[in-house]
Residue, then its C-alpha position, 0 to 999 in steps of 0.5 A: m445463582s451461577g447462571v446469573l453470574i455467567l450471564a452477567l460476565a458474558y454480556p459485557a464480553a459480547i458487547a466488547l467483541l462486537f465493538w472490536l469487530a465493528f470499529l477497531r478491526p477495520v481501522q487496524q486492517h486499514r493501517k496495515k494496508q497503508r504500511d504495506e503500500l508504504a513499504n512498497l514504494r518505488v522510484g517513479d511511482e506517482v503518489l498523492t500526499q496529505a497536502g493534496f499534491i500529486a507528485r512522482i517519487v525521484e529518490i527514497r532515502v532509508p536512514e541507517e539510524r532509526a529515523p523516518t524514511e525520506i522521499i524526494l518528490d517531483l511536483g512537476g518542476a519543483t522538487v520537495r523532501a517529505t517523509a514517507s508517511a506523508v504519502v496517502q495513496r500510490l496513484n500509478p506504480a512506476e512503469e516496469p522496464a520491458k521484459p525481453r520476449t522469451d517465446t520463439i516464433i516459428e516461420g511459416v506457421q500462422g494461426s491455428p494448427n488446422a490452417 
């Protein structure tokens, strides 16, 4: 009798676990990835908005109070204000400034040491 009870409880639990793994877990992972991408937006990034606009971020305004983060977007001549959640995807990250070279060049040495 107790084996039937355990089986009766294990079967719905197994179905619930499979449902979570198949449907809910991928959605949670996608939302986390999108949150991380929004947190890493920088001025100069090229982004795609929910409206389908491809724009470059001009300014990011983080309010001191609990309010949505605003971004100022350049649409190629027109400047618009939007919330950060309107960004669907970062297309091209901003170009980082060129780093100065730290290696030294020794004069007279070319190619491999056996040259």
